[in-house]
C-alpha positions in Angstrom: 82.7 105.9 108.9 84.5 106.3 106.0 87.4 104.5 104.6 90.0 105.7 102.7 91.6 103.5 101.1 94.8 103.8 98.3 97.0 101.2 97.0 99.7 101.6 94.4 101.9 99.0 92.4 105.5 98.6 91.0 107.0 95.8 88.9 110.9 95.8 87.5 113.4 93.2 86.7 116.9 93.7 88.0 118.0 96.3 85.0 115.1 98.1 85.9 112.6 97.4 82.9 108.7 97.0 83.5 107.4 93.6 82.6 104.0 93.0 81.2 103.4 89.3 81.1 101.0 87.8 80.0 100.1 83.7 80.6 96.8 82.3 80.2 95.5 81.5 83.7 95.0 77.6 84.3 93.3 76.6 87.9 95.1 74.3 89.8 93.9 72.8 93.1 95.2 70.1 94.5 95.7 69.4 98.6 99.5 68.8 98.3 99.5 72.3 96.9 97.1 73.6 98.8 98.8 72.2 102.0 102.0 74.0 100.8 99.9 77.7 101.3 99.8 77.1 105.1 100.7 80.4 106.7 102.1 78.8 109.7 105.2 78.4 107.6 108.4 78.8 110.1 109.3 82.2 110.3 106.0 83.8 108.5 105.3 87.0 110.6 103.9 86.7 113.5 100.7 89.1 112.7 97.7 87.5 112.5 96.5 90.1 109.4 100.2 89.3 107.5 99.4 85.8 108.2 95.8 85.3 107.3 96.9 88.0 103.9 99.6 85.2 102.9 97.1 82.1 103.1 94.8 83.6 101.4 97.4 85.4 98.8 99.0 82.1 98.3 95.5 80.4 97.8 94.9 82.7 95.2 97.9 81.9 94.1 97.2 78.5 93.9 93.9 78.8 92.0 95.7 81.0 89.1 98.3 78.0 88.2 101.0 79.4 90.5 103.0 78.1 93.1 102.8 79.5 96.6 105.3 82.5 97.3 107.9 81.7 100.0 108.5 83.4 103.0 111.6 85.2 103.0 112.4 87.4 106.3 114.9 88.9 105.2 112.6 91.0 102.3 109.7 91.2 105.5 111.9 93.4 107.2 112.7 95.5 104.7 109.0 95.7 103.7 107.8 95.9 107.4 110.1 99.3 107.5 108.8 100.8 104.6 105.5 100.7 106.2 106.9 102.2 109.5 109.1 104.6 107.2 105.8 105.8 105.4 104.4 106.6 108.9 106.7 108.5 110.4 107.7 110.4 107.5 103.8 110.9 106.0 104.3 109.7 102.7 102.8 107.2 100.5 104.8 106.3 98.0 107.4 103.5 96.5 109.9 105.5 96.3 110.7 107.3 100.0 111.2 111.1 100.5 115.4 110.1 100.6 114.1 109.4 96.3 115.3 105.3 97.6 113.1 103.0 95.5 112.1 99.1 96.8 115.0 97.9 94.7 117.6 100.5 96.0 116.3 99.6 99.5 116.7 95.7 99.0 120.0 96.0 97.9 120.8 98.5 101.1 119.8 95.3 103.3 122.0 93.0 100.7 119.4 90.8 99.3 120.2 90.2 95.4 117.0 89.1 93.0 116.6 88.9 89.4 113.2 90.4 89.7 111.3 92.1 92.5 108.2 94.0 92.5 106.2 95.9 95.2 102.7 96.5 95.9 101.7 99.2 98.5 98.2 100.1 100.4 96.8 101.5 103.4 93.2 102.2 105.2 92.6 99.2 104.3 91.9 97.2 107.9 91.9 93.9 107.3 93.8 91.2 104.8 90.7 90.3 103.2 89.9 93.7 102.2 94.2 94.5 101.0 93.7 91.7 99.0 91.0 92.4 97.7 91.6 95.5 96.6 94.8 94.6 95.1 93.1 92.1 93.1 90.6 94.4 91.6 93.6 96.6 90.1 95.5 95.3 87.4 98.7 96.5 88.5 98.6 94.7 91.8 97.0 91.9 90.1 100.2 90.9 87.9 102.2 91.2 90.5 100.3 89.2 92.8 99.6 85.9 89.9 102.9 86.9 88.6 104.1 82.7 88.9 107.7 84.0 87.9 108.0 85.4 91.5 109.1 83.3 94.1 110.0 84.9 97.7 108.0 87.4 99.7 108.0 89.2 102.5 104.8 91.5 104.0 105.5 94.6 106.4 102.0 95.8 107.6 101.8 98.5 110.7 99.1 100.2 111.4 97.1 100.0 107.9 100.1 100.3 106.2 101.1 97.3 104.0 103.7 97.3 101.8 104.2 93.3 100.2 107.3 92.7 98.5 108.8 90.2 96.2 111.4 88.7 94.6 112.9 86.0 92.6 116.3 85.2 93.8 
């Protein structure tokens, strides 16, 4: 069976500027930080695939010297709604058919941020598959490994993934 998988990325600060941060990667592994990656954080989406993704992605962030991302349920709601919208209206893009960007959707949900980014993908059936695909893409990897992003939410509907990052 042929599996088609596509992904896309976008990253902007609150002024609409696209950032290209460069930094060296530092391997930091400690039991205290690794335990902070636990996907059982209160409020985390009850979807086991989302929980597995969060666990794996935060473990990766720790490996490259970043803090684990903090789960934000309101951001997850915006991400989940975008994944559902992509299915309902048969599109795949950061901007919906009404022209609303991830940044506008966050503002509409009254979520303030100083920086935000979004990764989207579809066709990946597991947390491992989507994380590997995003890590194999420089733009997606840049969002995941951006230590200045501190919170996130993931929306998974079918095989449509939306990973939305914010820094308040």
